[in-house]
Structures are given as structure tokens and as C-alpha cells.
ZAKEKOL-281509 format. One line per 8 residues: their letters; for each residue x, y, z of N, C-alpha, C. Coordinates in nm, 2 decimals, decimal comma, m for minus. Atoms other than C-alpha are relative to their C-alpha. Layout:
// residues N
A = X/Y/Z/X/Y/Z/X/Y/Z | ... $
This chain:
// residues 187
XXXXXXXX = 0,09/m0,01/m0,10/1,84/m1,45/m1,44/0,03/m0,12/0,08 | 0,06/0,11/m0,10/1,79/m1,67/m1,11/m0,06/m0,16/m0,05 | 0,09/0,09/m0,03/1,67/m2,01/m1,13/m0,08/m0,07/0,02 | 0,08/0,07/m0,07/1,42/m2,20/m0,96/0,05/m0,13/0,00 | m0,04/0,15/m0,07/1,53/m2,56/m0,78/m0,09/m0,11/m0,13 | 0,04/0,07/0,11/1,27/m2,67/m1,04/0,09/0,01/m0,16 | m0,05/m0,03/0,17/1,50/m2,56/m1,35/m0,13/0,09/m0,04 | 0,10/m0,12/0,06/1,24/m2,28/m1,46/0,06/0,13/0,07 $
XXXXXXXX = m0,05/m0,16/m0,07/1,37/m1,90/m1,47/m0,10/0,07/0,05 | 0,05/m0,08/m0,10/1,27/m1,67/m1,20/m0,02/0,16/m0,02 | m0,08/m0,10/0,01/1,24/m1,33/m1,23/0,06/0,10/0,11 | m0,14/m0,04/m0,12/1,49/m1,10/m1,01/m0,15/0,11/0,04 | 0,12/m0,07/m0,10/1,20/m0,95/m0,76/0,07/0,05/0,13 | m0,06/m0,08/m0,16/1,29/m0,74/m0,45/m0,08/0,12/0,07 | 0,08/m0,09/m0,08/1,13/m0,48/m0,22/0,12/0,07/0,02 | m0,15/m0,11/m0,07/1,35/m0,16/m0,06/m0,06/0,10/0,00 $
XXXXXXXX = 0,07/m0,15/m0,06/1,25/0,15/0,07/0,04/0,06/m0,10 | 0,02/m0,08/0,10/1,17/0,41/m0,20/0,10/0,17/m0,03 | m0,08/m0,11/0,02/1,41/0,65/m0,33/m0,11/0,12/m0,09 | 0,11/m0,06/0,07/1,28/0,97/m0,45/0,03/0,05/m0,17 | 0,01/0,06/0,16/1,36/0,89/m0,80/m0,06/m0,07/m0,02 | 0,12/0,14/0,04/1,09/0,62/m0,81/m0,14/0,16/0,02 | 0,13/m0,07/0,01/0,83/0,94/m0,77/m0,08/m0,06/m0,12 | 0,11/0,02/0,11/0,74/0,90/m1,11/m0,06/m0,14/m0,04 $
XXXXXXXX = 0,06/0,14/0,01/0,71/0,52/m1,11/m0,12/m0,01/0,10 | 0,14/0,03/m0,12/0,49/0,53/m0,82/m0,13/0,05/m0,01 | 0,14/m0,10/0,06/0,26/0,77/m0,96/m0,02/m0,11/m0,11 | 0,03/0,05/0,11/0,24/0,61/m1,26/m0,05/m0,15/0,02 | 0,13/0,12/m0,03/0,13/0,22/m1,06/m0,14/0,10/0,06 | 0,16/m0,01/m0,04/m0,13/0,46/m0,87/m0,09/0,06/m0,09 | 0,10/m0,05/0,13/m0,29/0,60/m1,18/m0,06/m0,12/m0,04 | 0,06/0,11/0,03/m0,32/0,26/m1,30/m0,13/m0,09/0,09 $
XXXXXXXX = 0,07/0,12/m0,09/m0,43/0,05/m1,00/m0,12/0,14/0,06 | 0,12/m0,06/0,00/m0,70/0,33/m0,90/m0,08/0,00/m0,10 | 0,09/m0,02/0,14/m0,83/0,35/m1,27/m0,12/m0,12/m0,01 | 0,03/0,11/m0,03/m0,86/m0,02/m1,21/m0,11/m0,03/0,08 | 0,03/0,08/m0,15/m0,93/m0,08/m0,85/m0,16/0,08/0,02 | 0,18/m0,12/m0,12/m1,22/0,22/m0,80/m0,08/m0,02/m0,14 | 0,12/m0,04/0,10/m1,40/0,19/m1,15/m0,12/m0,06/0,06 | 0,17/0,02/m0,10/m1,79/0,19/m1,03/0,02/0,00/0,10 $
XXXXXXXX = 0,02/m0,05/m0,19/m1,67/0,26/m0,73/m0,03/0,15/m0,01 | 0,02/m0,14/0,01/m1,56/0,65/m0,79/m0,04/0,02/m0,14 | 0,03/m0,12/0,07/m1,68/0,90/m1,03/0,13/m0,02/m0,13 | m0,14/m0,03/0,15/m1,48/0,83/m1,43/0,07/0,14/0,00 | m0,04/m0,14/0,04/m1,46/1,19/m1,43/0,13/0,03/0,10 | m0,12/0,01/m0,09/m1,24/1,16/m1,08/0,10/m0,12/m0,03 | m0,08/0,13/0,05/m1,06/0,84/m1,20/0,11/0,12/m0,16 | m0,09/m0,07/0,06/m0,98/1,05/m1,54/0,08/0,09/m0,01 $
XXXXXXXX = m0,11/m0,14/m0,02/m0,85/1,34/m1,39/0,14/0,01/0,06 | m0,15/0,05/m0,09/m0,58/1,15/m1,19/0,10/0,08/m0,10 | m0,14/m0,04/0,11/m0,24/1,36/m1,31/0,10/m0,05/0,07 | m0,07/0,04/m0,08/0,00/1,18/m1,28/0,20/0,09/0,06 | m0,11/m0,12/m0,06/0,29/1,46/m1,26/m0,05/0,10/0,09 | 0,07/m0,11/m0,12/0,11/1,66/m1,00/0,02/m0,12/0,14 | m0,01/0,06/m0,07/0,09/1,34/m0,79/0,17/m0,05/0,01 | m0,14/0,02/m0,01/0,50/1,22/m0,87/0,03/0,10/0,08 $
XXXXXXXX = m0,06/m0,18/m0,10/0,55/1,63/m0,72/m0,05/m0,08/0,17 | m0,02/0,05/m0,16/0,38/1,47/m0,39/0,07/m0,12/0,01 | m0,08/0,13/m0,05/0,56/1,17/m0,40/0,11/0,02/0,04 | m0,15/m0,01/0,02/0,89/1,30/m0,47/m0,03/0,12/0,20 | m0,01/m0,06/m0,12/0,81/1,57/m0,15/0,01/m0,13/0,15 | 0,01/0,06/m0,14/0,70/1,31/0,11/0,14/m0,14/0,01 | m0,12/0,08/m0,06/0,99/1,09/0,04/0,13/0,05/0,00 | m0,13/m0,06/m0,04/1,24/1,38/0,03/m0,01/0,08/0,17 $
XXXXXXXX = 0,05/m0,05/m0,16/1,07/1,50/0,35/m0,12/m0,09/0,08 | 0,12/0,06/m0,08/0,85/1,27/0,54/m0,04/0,06/0,08 | 0,06/m0,08/m0,05/0,61/1,40/0,74/0,04/m0,04/0,17 | 0,01/0,12/m0,12/0,69/1,13/1,01/0,16/m0,09/0,00 | m0,15/0,06/0,03/1,10/1,00/1,08/m0,05/m0,17/m0,01 | 0,01/0,16/0,01/0,94/0,63/1,09/m0,11/0,00/m0,08 | 0,09/0,03/0,11/0,71/0,68/0,75/0,08/m0,04/m0,06 | m0,07/0,07/0,08/0,84/0,50/0,53/m0,08/m0,09/m0,14 $
XXXXXXXX = 0,05/0,01/0,13/0,73/0,41/0,15/0,11/m0,09/m0,04 | m0,09/0,10/0,05/0,84/0,08/m0,01/m0,04/m0,02/m0,14 | 0,04/0,06/0,12/0,84/m0,05/m0,31/0,03/m0,14/m0,11 | m0,01/0,13/0,05/0,80/m0,38/m0,49/0,13/0,00/m0,14 | m0,06/0,00/0,10/1,05/m0,44/m0,78/m0,04/m0,13/m0,08 | m0,04/0,08/0,05/1,08/m0,67/m1,07/0,12/0,06/m0,09 | m0,12/m0,09/0,09/1,43/m0,59/m1,22/0,04/0,14/0,08 | 0,01/m0,15/m0,03/1,46/m0,20/m1,20/m0,17/0,10/m0,04 $
XXXXXXXX = 0,10/m0,05/m0,04/1,11/m0,17/m1,23/m0,09/m0,01/0,04 | 0,05/0,02/m0,11/0,86/m0,09/m1,02/m0,12/m0,01/0,01 | 0,14/0,07/0,00/0,56/m0,30/m0,96/m0,12/m0,03/0,03 | 0,13/m0,01/m0,15/0,35/m0,19/m0,63/0,13/0,12/0,10 | m0,04/m0,10/m0,12/0,41/0,04/m0,35/m0,07/m0,02/0,11 | 0,03/0,02/m0,07/0,35/0,03/m0,04/0,01/0,10/0,17 | m0,07/m0,09/m0,10/0,37/0,30/0,30/m0,05/m0,08/0,11 | m0,03/0,03/m0,09/0,43/0,24/0,63/0,03/0,11/0,14 $
XXXXXXXX = m0,02/m0,09/m0,09/0,39/0,44/0,98/m0,04/m0,01/0,12 | 0,06/0,04/m0,14/0,25/0,45/1,35/m0,12/0,07/m0,05 | 0,16/0,02/0,02/m0,09/0,38/1,35/m0,02/0,18/0,02 | m0,05/m0,15/m0,04/m0,25/0,75/1,35/m0,22/m0,01/0,06 | 0,13/m0,01/m0,07/m0,61/0,64/1,46/m0,05/0,07/0,16 | 0,01/m0,06/m0,14/m0,74/0,77/1,81/0,00/m0,08/0,09 | 0,05/0,13/m0,08/m0,80/0,46/1,95/0,17/m0,02/0,01 | m0,14/0,13/0,01/m0,43/0,34/1,88/0,15/0,10/0,05 $
XXXXXXXX = m0,17/m0,07/m0,08/m0,05/0,39/2,07/0,06/0,00/m0,14 | m0,08/m0,02/0,09/0,14/0,52/1,82/0,16/m0,04/0,04 | m0,13/0,04/m0,01/0,44/0,41/1,99/0,04/m0,16/m0,02 | m0,04/0,14/0,00/0,38/0,04/1,98/m0,06/m0,07/m0,14 | 0,11/0,09/0,09/0,09/m0,01/1,71/0,04/0,09/m0,14 | m0,02/m0,08/0,13/0,21/0,07/1,33/m0,10/m0,02/m0,12 | 0,11/0,02/0,08/m0,01/0,09/1,04/0,08/0,01/m0,14 | m0,04/0,00/0,17/0,01/0,00/0,65/m0,10/0,10/m0,05 $
XXXXXXXX = 0,09/m0,15/0,00/m0,14/0,32/0,53/m0,05/m0,07/m0,17 | 0,02/0,00/0,12/m0,14/0,18/0,18/0,09/m0,12/m0,08 | m0,03/0,14/0,08/m0,10/m0,18/m0,04/m0,03/0,01/m0,15 | 0,01/m0,02/0,11/m0,08/m0,12/m0,41/0,08/m0,05/m0,10 | m0,12/0,09/0,08/0,05/m0,34/m0,68/m0,05/0,04/m0,17 | 0,03/m0,03/0,14/0,03/m0,23/m1,07/m0,09/m0,14/m0,05 | 0,09/0,12/0,10/m0,28/m0,43/m1,26/0,06/m0,12/m0,04 | m0,02/0,07/0,18/m0,10/m0,56/m1,53/0,13/m0,11/0,12 $
XXXXXXXX = m0,11/0,07/m0,05/0,16/m0,70/m1,23/m0,06/m0,15/0,10 | 0,06/0,06/m0,11/m0,10/m0,86/m0,96/0,00/m0,16/m0,05 | m0,04/0,11/0,04/m0,05/m1,23/m0,93/0,08/m0,05/0,00 | m0,13/0,06/0,05/0,29/m1,23/m0,94/0,11/0,01/0,13 | m0,05/0,00/m0,13/0,37/m1,22/m0,55/0,05/0,08/0,02 | 0,00/m0,11/m0,01/0,45/m0,88/m0,55/m0,04/0,06/0,10 | 0,05/m0,04/m0,11/0,21/m0,80/m0,30/0,03/m0,03/0,14 | m0,01/0,06/m0,13/0,28/m1,07/m0,05/0,17/0,05/0,01 $
XXXXXXXX = m0,18/m0,08/0,00/0,71/m0,92/m0,11/m0,07/0,10/0,11 | m0,03/m0,17/m0,06/0,59/m0,58/m0,05/m0,08/m0,03/0,22 | 0,01/0,02/m0,19/0,40/m0,69/0,31/0,05/m0,08/0,08 | m0,12/0,05/m0,06/0,65/m0,91/0,41/0,09/0,12/0,04 | m0,08/m0,09/m0,01/0,87/m0,60/0,36/m0,07/0,13/0,17 | 0,03/m0,13/m0,12/0,64/m0,33/0,58/m0,02/m0,09/0,15 | 0,00/0,05/m0,12/0,59/m0,62/0,87/0,12/m0,01/0,05 | m0,18/0,01/m0,05/1,02/m0,64/0,89/m0,01/0,18/0,02 $
XXXXXXXX = 0,01/m0,10/m0,02/0,97/m0,25/0,84/m0,03/0,08/0,15 | 0,07/0,00/m0,09/0,73/m0,20/1,12/0,10/m0,07/0,14 | m0,04/0,06/m0,16/0,91/m0,43/1,39/0,15/0,07/m0,02 | m0,12/m0,12/m0,03/1,25/m0,25/1,26/m0,03/0,15/0,10 | 0,04/m0,13/m0,06/1,07/0,07/1,38/m0,08/m0,03/0,14 | 0,04/0,01/m0,18/0,98/m0,09/1,74/m0,17/m0,01/0,00 | 0,16/0,08/m0,01/0,60/m0,17/1,64/m0,04/m0,14/0,06 | 0,04/0,13/m0,04/0,44/m0,45/1,81/m0,11/m0,05/m0,09 $
XXXXXXXX = 0,09/0,03/0,12/0,14/m0,45/1,59/m0,07/0,09/m0,12 | 0,01/m0,03/0,10/m0,01/m0,36/1,28/m0,14/0,03/m0,01 | 0,15/m0,01/0,08/m0,35/m0,22/1,13/0,03/0,05/m0,12 | 0,03/m0,05/0,17/m0,47/m0,13/0,77/m0,11/0,01/0,02 | 0,13/m0,02/0,07/m0,79/m0,01/0,62/m0,02/m0,05/m0,11 | 0,04/0,06/0,13/m0,93/m0,19/0,35/m0,15/0,07/m0,05 | 0,17/0,01/0,06/m1,27/m0,11/0,15/m0,04/m0,09/0,00 | 0,12/0,07/m0,02/m1,54/m0,26/0,24/m0,02/m0,11/m0,08 $
XXXXXXXX = 0,03/0,06/0,12/m1,61/m0,36/m0,12/0,10/m0,14/m0,04 | m0,13/0,02/0,04/m1,24/m0,48/m0,16/0,01/m0,16/0,05 | 0,01/0,09/m0,08/m1,27/m0,86/m0,10/0,07/m0,08/m0,02 | m0,19/0,08/0,07/m0,94/m0,97/m0,32/0,03/0,04/0,15 | m0,13/m0,07/m0,10/m0,72/m0,73/m0,07/m0,06/m0,10/0,19 | 0,03/0,05/m0,16/m0,90/m0,87/0,22/0,00/m0,10/0,07 | m0,03/0,14/0,00/m0,87/m1,21/0,18/0,12/m0,05/0,03 | m0,22/0,04/0,02/m0,52/m1,21/0,06/0,04/0,07/0,21 $
XXXXXXXX = m0,02/m0,05/m0,16/m0,51/m1,02/0,46/m0,03/m0,06/0,06 | 0,07/0,15/m0,14/m0,70/m1,26/0,66/0,07/m0,13/m0,06 | m0,07/0,13/0,00/m0,52/m1,53/0,50/0,18/0,02/m0,01 | m0,16/m0,05/m0,08/m0,15/m1,35/0,62/m0,04/0,04/0,09 | 0,05/0,02/m0,17/m0,32/m1,36/0,95/m0,08/0,12/0,06 | 0,01/m0,17/m0,07/m0,45/m0,99/0,98/m0,18/m0,07/0,00 | 0,17/0,01/m0,05/m0,83/m0,98/1,16/m0,06/0,11/m0,02 | 0,08/m0,15/m0,02/m1,13/m0,71/1,12/0,00/m0,02/0,19 $
XXXXXXXX = 0,00/m0,08/m0,15/m1,11/m0,55/1,49/m0,12/0,05/0,04 | 0,09/m0,06/0,02/m1,44/m0,41/1,44/m0,01/0,12/0,01 | 0,05/m0,16/0,03/m1,39/m0,05/1,35/0,01/0,01/m0,14 | 0,03/m0,03/0,10/m1,49/0,08/1,07/m0,03/0,21/m0,04 | 0,04/m0,12/0,04/m1,53/0,44/0,90/m0,05/0,04/m0,18 | 0,00/m0,08/0,14/m1,63/0,64/0,59/0,05/0,10/m0,05 | m0,06/m0,11/0,08/m1,44/0,86/0,37/m0,07/0,10/m0,08 | 0,05/m0,12/0,06/m1,53/1,18/0,21/0,09/0,03/m0,10 $
XXXXXXXX = m0,11/0,01/0,08/m1,31/1,14/m0,09/0,01/0,21/m0,02 | 0,02/m0,11/0,05/m1,39/1,48/m0,21/m0,02/0,14/0,07 | m0,01/m0,12/m0,10/m1,49/1,69/0,10/m0,18/0,05/m0,05 | 0,07/m0,08/0,01/m1,87/1,74/m0,02/m0,10/m0,11/m0,01 | 0,08/0,09/m0,01/m2,03/1,41/0,04/m0,05/m0,10/m0,10 | 0,05/0,07/0,11/m2,10/1,31/m0,30/0,13/m0,14/m0,01 | m0,10/0,10/0,02/m1,80/1,06/m0,33/0,06/m0,10/0,15 | m0,05/0,07/m0,13/m1,75/0,81/m0,01/0,04/m0,15/m0,02 $
XXXXXXXX = m0,08/0,15/m0,03/m1,59/0,48/0,07/m0,02/m0,04/0,15 | 0,01/0,10/m0,13/m1,67/0,25/0,34/0,12/m0,08/0,04 | m0,11/0,08/m0,05/m1,41/0,10/0,52/0,04/m0,08/0,11 | m0,03/0,04/m0,13/m1,31/m0,15/0,75/0,16/m0,03/0,04 | m0,13/0,06/m0,05/m1,00/m0,23/0,97/0,03/m0,11/0,08 | m0,10/0,13/m0,05/m0,75/m0,51/1,02/0,14/0,02/0,10 | m0,09/0,04/m0,05/m0,50/m0,58/1,27/0,08/m0,11/m0,01 | m0,12/0,17/m0,03/m0,21/m0,86/1,35/0,09/0,05/0,12 $
XXX = m0,13/m0,02/m0,06/0,05/m0,90/1,56/0,10/0,01/m0,03 | m0,13/0,04/0,05/0,40/m0,87/1,44/0,12/m0,04/0,08 | m0,11/0,05/m0,08/0,61/m0,90/1,73/0,00/m0,16/0,07 $
């Protein structure tokens, strides 16, 4: 195990592009994170109905056959355990220039692993990936009530750009989430 300059032990942590074999671990992180992060915001029956196997199948498909060549799934690792994931791609908003503007479409860390630097490493890996893919700016959408994530991003140099939206999660108008868009220069 590596040691810090101060003499204490450090965990073996890293980020990389996800592999198809990571799909089950990503789905597990997603289920745990959603059940924690969206408790009280989304109906309990919706959170209880999250199917890890179905989500894993969807992740496997997106990892094997991404919809776009510059669509990436990144994972944060502690040793060989997936502790979080993030998605990068060209920005898809109607006012976006997908040739120069990338998007961090998701940044999720396992609730049991939060506060250990995984989100910071994932965000840096996202920025590095977007720059390598030729983007000069990046955007991300944040739930309006997620003060922790918004604060983390603002501290990292992201800022609101005035755009907002409301997502209808079930398509029936019963479960909606308000979001704001943040942006940053990356190149």
C-alpha cells in the first residue's frame, strides 16, 4: 500500500474508462446512490423498483456499443472496487455546439465512499477526457436542490449559465425534477 509524505497509508485509488465487465458494479453504485440521493424527492416505490440487473444490462450495452464515438463512461476505483462513475459526451442541448462543447452527463459516487476524493478524481478525469476529445468548454446539469453537488462544482470552477429545465421522469407529469445548467472552460 502506498504511503503519503506524512507517513500515513493511502488507498490505491484511480480513474479509468469503464469496461463492459464493470456494468454490474456501476449499476450497484447507481442503485445505492439513487436510493440515497433521491430519497424524499422521488416516490419510494420508484426507488424500490430500481432493478440492478436491468440497469447492468443497459450499462453493458452502452459500454459495448456507445451511441456516439465520443461518449465515455469513466469509473473511480479504490483498488479494484468501483466507487463511482461519470459520463462524458458532446453536449446535446439545442443551444450547444457539439463540436466544441462537451457534457458531463452524470457524476455519481457510492454513498458509502463520498468524502474520500472520488468525485474530485472523477471530475478531473472527465475534464481530461473532454479535452482529449477536442472540447473547449463543458456543461453539466444539476438538480436544483442538490446544494452539495452544486457547491462542489462551483468550488471547482463551474458556474450557472442561466439555463434551467424540468425533467418529467415518468412521462406522466407526476414526478418532475428541476435542474440548472453549469458550465466551465476546460481548454
